[in-house]
C-alpha positions, -999 to 999 in steps of 0.1 A, spaced: -288 -639 505 -310 -632 475 -341 -638 497 -329 -613 522 -322 -586 496 -356 -592 480 -373 -590 514 -355 -558 522 -365 -543 489 -401 -552 494 -401 -537 528 -385 -505 514 -410 -503 486 -440 -509 508 -428 -484 535 -416 -456 512 -442 -430 519 -429 -405 493 -427 -430 464 -455 -454 473 -480 -434 494 -512 -436 472 -498 -460 446 -520 -490 438 -519 -518 412 -540 -497 389 -515 -468 391 -488 -490 375 -512 -509 351 -514 -479 328 -528 -498 298 -555 -515 320 -548 -550 308 -548 -565 344 -510 -569 346 -480 -547 352 -454 -551 325 -417 -544 330 -421 -513 310 -450 -501 332 -429 -509 363 -400 -489 350 -414 -457 364 -404 -469 399 -368 -479 406 -376 -500 436 -403 -520 418 -378 -526 389 -353 -540 414 -377 -566 428 -398 -572 397 -383 -606 389 -387 -618 426 -424 -608 426 -430 -624 392 -437 -658 407 -448 -674 375 -420 -659 354 -442 -646 327 -427 -611 326 -457 -594 341 -470 -589 376 -506 -599 384 -526 -582 411 -518 -612 434 -481 -610 427 -481 -572 432 -500 -575 465 -469 -589 481 -455 -553 484 -486 -538 500 
């Protein structure tokens, strides 16, 4: 069930033209450190909802590779 919810959230995030149209990894990585922190992700409700599912290594940040799963 969790996998289905995560998949649906990823699809919604990736297909949301209003909220995600020209958004890239760099848009969220506001401090330019090469990772999206939970604080940086907090500007997008959908990304917050799936953050932990995307954070494959569990380090509390999203790498470009982890973030690419929504694009």
